[in-house]
C-alpha positions in Angstrom: -9.1 -35.6 -62.3 -11.0 -37.6 -65.2 -14.2 -36.2 -64.9 -12.8 -32.2 -64.1 -11.3 -32.8 -67.8 -14.4 -34.6 -68.4 -16.3 -31.5 -67.7 -14.0 -29.2 -69.0 -14.4 -30.7 -73.1 -18.1 -30.9 -72.7 -17.7 -26.9 -71.9 -15.4 -26.1 -75.0 -18.0 -28.0 -77.0 -20.1 -26.5 -76.1 -18.8 -23.9 -76.9 -17.4 -24.3 -79.5 -20.6 -24.9 -80.8 -21.8 -21.6 -79.9 -19.6 -20.0 -81.8 -21.4 -21.5 -85.0 -25.1 -20.5 -84.1 -26.0 -17.0 -83.6 -30.0 -15.7 -83.4 -32.3 -16.3 -85.8 -32.4 -12.9 -88.3 -28.8 -12.2 -87.6 -26.7 -11.0 -91.7 -24.6 -12.4 -93.8 -22.4 -12.0 -96.9 -21.8 -13.8 -100.1 -19.1 -12.9 -102.6 -18.6 -14.7 -105.5 -16.5 -13.9 -108.4 -16.9 -16.7 -110.7 -13.9 -16.1 -113.9 -14.0 -18.4 -117.2 -11.5 -18.5 -119.5 -11.3 -20.9 -122.8 -9.3 -20.3 -125.6 -7.9 -22.5 -127.9 -7.7 -23.5 -132.3 -8.8 -26.7 -134.3 -7.8 -27.6 -137.6 -10.8 -30.0 -138.9 -9.8 -32.9 -141.3 -7.1 -31.8 -143.7 -6.6 -28.1 -143.3 -10.8 -28.1 -144.1 -11.9 -25.5 -141.2 -9.9 -23.8 -138.9 -11.8 -22.9 -135.4 -9.7 -20.0 -133.0 -12.0 -18.6 -129.5 -10.9 -16.4 -127.0 -13.8 -16.8 -124.6 -13.3 -14.3 -121.0 -17.2 -14.2 -118.4 -16.5 -12.9 -115.6 -18.7 -12.4 -113.1 -19.4 -10.9 -109.6 -22.7 -12.4 -107.1 -23.6 -10.2 -104.0 -25.5 -12.7 -101.5 -27.3 -10.7 -98.2 -28.6 -13.6 -96.0 -30.4 -13.8 -92.9 -30.5 -16.6 -90.5 -32.8 -20.0 -89.2 -33.3 -20.2 -86.1 -31.1 -23.5 -85.3 -32.0 -26.8 -85.2 -32.4 -30.9 -85.3 -32.4 -31.5 -88.3 -30.3 -31.6 -91.9 -31.5 -29.5 -95.0 -29.0 -29.6 -96.7 -26.9 -31.5 -94.4 -26.5 -35.6 -96.0 -27.6 -37.6 -93.0 -24.6 -39.2 -91.4 -25.0 -42.0 -88.7 -25.6 -40.2 -85.3 -28.2 -37.8 -87.1 -29.5 -40.8 -88.6 -29.9 -42.8 -85.9 -31.3 -39.7 -83.7 -34.1 -39.8 -85.7 -34.9 -43.5 -86.8 -35.1 -43.0 -82.5 -37.7 -40.4 -82.5 -39.7 -41.8 -85.4 -39.8 -44.6 -83.3 -41.0 -43.1 -80.5 -43.6 -41.9 -82.0 -44.9 -44.6 -82.8 -44.8 -45.9 -79.4 -46.6 -43.0 -78.0 -49.0 -43.3 -80.4 -50.4 -46.6 -79.6 -49.8 -46.5 -76.0 -52.5 -43.1 -76.3 -54.4 -44.5 -78.9 -57.5 -45.9 -76.2 -57.3 -42.2 -75.1 -57.8 -40.7 -78.0 -60.9 -43.5 -79.0 -62.4 -42.3 -76.0 -61.5 -38.2 -76.8 -63.4 -39.6 -80.4 -66.1 -40.7 -78.7 -66.7 -37.4 -76.5 -66.9 -35.4 -80.0 -69.1 -37.1 -80.8 -71.8 -36.5 -78.0 -71.1 -32.8 -77.8 -72.3 -33.2 -81.9 -68.6 -32.9 -83.1 -68.0 -34.6 -86.7 -65.2 -35.2 -88.4 -66.6 -35.1 -91.9 -66.4 -31.4 -91.5 -70.6 -30.1 -91.9 -71.3 -26.3 -91.1 -72.4 -25.3 -88.2 -73.7 -22.4 -86.9 -71.0 -19.5 -84.9 -73.9 -20.8 -81.7 -73.5 -24.4 -81.9 -69.5 -24.0 -82.4 -69.4 -22.4 -79.3 -71.4 -24.9 -77.8 -69.5 -27.8 -79.1 -66.3 -26.1 -77.7 -68.1 -25.6 -74.4 -69.4 -29.1 -74.1 -66.4 -30.6 -75.0 -64.1 -28.0 -72.4 -66.3 -29.8 -70.0 -65.8 -33.1 -71.2 -62.6 -33.0 -71.6 -62.2 -31.4 -68.4 -63.9 -34.9 -66.4 -62.3 -37.6 -68.4 -58.0 -35.7 -67.3 -60.1 -35.5 -62.8 -61.1 -39.3 -63.2 -58.1 -40.7 -65.5 -55.9 -42.8 -63.8 -52.7 -42.5 -64.5 -51.1 -45.8 -65.8 -47.3 -47.3 -66.2 -49.3 -46.5 -69.9 -49.9 -43.2 -69.8 -46.6 -41.9 -68.1 -44.5 -44.6 -70.1 -46.0 -42.8 -73.1 -45.0 -39.2 -71.4 -41.3 -40.2 -71.7 -41.5 -41.2 -74.8 -43.4 -37.6 -76.0 -40.3 -35.8 -73.8 -37.9 -38.0 -75.8 -39.6 -36.7 -79.5 -39.2 -32.8 -78.3 -35.6 -33.0 -76.9 -34.5 -34.2 -80.2 -36.9 -31.8 -82.2 -35.1 -29.3 -79.9 -31.6 -30.1 -80.4 -30.2 -26.8 -81.8 -27.3 -28.6 -83.9 -28.5 -26.7 -87.7 -28.9 -23.8 -88.8 -30.0 -22.7 -92.5 -29.2 -19.4 -93.7 -31.7 -18.0 -96.6 -30.9 -15.5 -99.3 -32.9 -12.1 -99.4 -31.2 -10.1 -101.6 -29.1 -10.4 -104.4 -27.3 -8.6 -107.7 -24.0 -8.8 -108.7 -22.0 -6.9 -112.3 -20.4 -8.9 -115.6 -18.0 -8.4 -118.0 -18.2 -10.5 -121.7 -15.1 -10.6 -124.6 -15.5 -13.1 -126.8 -14.4 -13.5 -130.0 -14.7 -16.7 -131.5 -13.8 -17.3 -135.7 -14.4 -19.9 -138.4 -12.6 -19.8 -141.9 -13.3 -22.8 -144.0 -11.3 -24.3 -147.3 -13.9 -25.0 -149.9 -14.2 -24.3 -153.6 -13.3 -21.3 -153.9 -11.9 -20.2 -150.2 -7.9 -20.8 -150.1 -4.9 -19.2 -148.5 -4.9 -16.1 -150.3 -8.7 -15.4 -150.6 -10.2 -16.0 -146.8 -13.3 -17.3 -146.0 -13.7 -16.1 -142.5 -16.9 -15.0 -139.9 -15.6 -13.5 -136.8 -18.3 -13.0 -134.0 -17.7 -11.3 -131.1 -19.8 -10.8 -128.3 -19.1 -8.0 -125.5 -21.1 -6.6 -123.1 -20.7 -5.8 -118.5 -22.6 -3.6 -116.5 -24.6 -4.7 -113.6 -26.6 -7.6 -113.1 -30.5 -7.3 -115.0 -32.6 -8.3 -112.2 -35.9 -10.3 -112.7 -38.7 -9.2 -114.0 -41.0 -6.9 -111.5 -38.5 -7.6 -108.5 -34.7 -6.8 -107.0 -34.2 -10.4 -106.5 -36.0 -13.6 -105.4 -36.1 -14.6 -102.0 -34.6 -18.0 -101.1 -33.0 -18.6 -104.5 -29.5 -19.3 -102.8 -29.4 -21.3 -99.4 -26.2 -22.8 -97.2 -26.2 -23.8 -93.7 -23.4 -24.9 -90.7 -23.1 -27.9 -89.1 -22.7 -26.7 -85.8 -21.4 -30.6 -85.0 -19.7 -31.2 -88.0 -18.5 -27.9 -87.6 -18.6 -27.7 -91.7 -21.0 -25.4 -94.5 -23.1 -26.9 -97.1 -23.4 -23.6 -99.7 -25.5 -23.5 -102.4 -23.3 -21.4 -104.8 -25.8 -18.2 -105.6 -25.9 -17.5 -110.0 -27.2 -15.2 -112.0 -30.8 -15.1 -112.2 -31.5 -13.6 -115.6 -28.9 -13.7 -119.1 -26.6 -11.6 -119.2 -27.4 -9.2 -122.0 -24.3 -8.9 -124.7 -24.1 -7.4 -128.3 -23.0 -9.6 -131.3 -20.8 -8.6 -134.3 -20.2 -10.5 -137.2 -18.0 -9.3 -139.7 -17.3 -12.5 -142.4 -15.8 -13.2 -146.4 -18.1 -16.3 -146.7 -21.1 -16.8 -149.8 -24.0 -16.8 -148.5 -23.3 -16.3 -144.9 -26.6 -15.5 -143.1 -25.2 -15.0 -139.7 -26.2 -10.9 -138.1 -25.3 -9.1 -135.3 -27.2 -6.8 -132.4 -28.3 -8.0 -129.4 -28.4 -11.2 -127.8 -27.3 -12.9 -123.9 -24.8 -14.6 -122.2 -24.8 -17.3 -119.7 -22.8 -18.8 -116.9 -22.4 -22.5 -117.1 -22.0 -25.0 -114.1 -21.1 -28.5 -114.5 -24.3 -29.6 -111.7 -25.9 -27.6 -108.7 -24.5 -30.2 -106.3 -24.4 -27.9 -103.2 -19.9 -28.5 -101.3 -19.2 -28.5 -98.3 -16.5 -26.6 -96.6 -15.1 -26.8 -93.7 -14.9 -23.9 -90.1 -12.0 -24.0 -88.8 -12.9 -21.6 -85.9 -15.8 -19.3 -86.7 -18.3 -17.8 -88.9 -16.6 -14.3 -88.8 -15.3 -14.7 -92.8 -14.7 -17.6 -94.8 -13.4 -18.1 -98.1 -12.5 -21.4 -100.8 -11.5 -21.2 -104.5 -12.8 -23.6 -106.8 -11.4 -24.7 -110.0 -14.2 -26.6 -112.7 -13.4 -28.4 -116.1 -16.4 -27.3 -117.2 -16.9 -29.7 -120.1 -18.3 -28.1 -123.8 -17.3 -28.0 -127.3 -14.9 -25.9 -128.9 -15.5 -22.2 -126.9 -18.0 -24.0 -124.0 -15.8 -25.9 -122.6 -13.1 -24.3 -120.4 -12.1 -23.6 -117.1 -14.5 -21.8 -114.3 -12.4 -20.3 -111.2 -14.5 -19.6 -108.7 -13.4 -17.1 -105.0 -16.6 -16.6 -102.5 -15.8 -15.1 -99.6 -18.5 -15.5 -96.1 -19.0 -12.8 -93.8 -21.1 -12.0 -90.9 -22.4 -8.9 -90.1 
């Protein structure tokens, strides 16, 4: 009964892993909605100045992905104890095989020298190169036919097989972005009223700046997207995904309007740009409860900054495979 149970558990583990790994080239879409808001009022000193702001920046980024082949080594995931142990064992086996095969390697170098092949990269004619290759092929065949299969060589073969087994593992799968598009909407009003010299409650000295814009996010110059600008990685053993959330690849055009009653105020309006800020580019890790058909999540992030630059960023994302 214990054997049957163990077999069933092993079969379940293999099946669960297979659900998270897809063929190379499989397609997926990640849609991310960013909503940044900031509002407030700040009075400087004893009412020397009053700053008011209301900021809304909404951005939607849609990114297409293609899957790399499954692989043994992670790119985005941090090494866990098992992976670290596997990599250490692989390095040990590789070093062991290299040491055991060193005499054979020296013999091959000597055969190459006899055939006129040097390691200095000297230029040779096509005829000379063909003659060298024929000589080396014949010499290597004779060497192999006369070589004794020693315990050392057999052990080196076992080391190489262990390295190949580790490298042929299929625990991780990297997805790379192939194209990206999106839309945005910016609506900002920022005002500053000062109380100095002749500026009072009745004689208002105030500047109000509005930034407004929206539409399609501009593509990078000369291209619709930048391949591999965003990546995500699936761990089929740990059953999680590391996401690098895609951000707009270009600044967001807005129109700035300035109205002011401040004396000698040289603030000007016109075309300018807005940006979407993230506190860091650190990827996020999310659990995969079932499969990759549809995953979603929400992150609420506090953006540090002075007045209108600081606020709350709500990120809603959804990943779906085609």
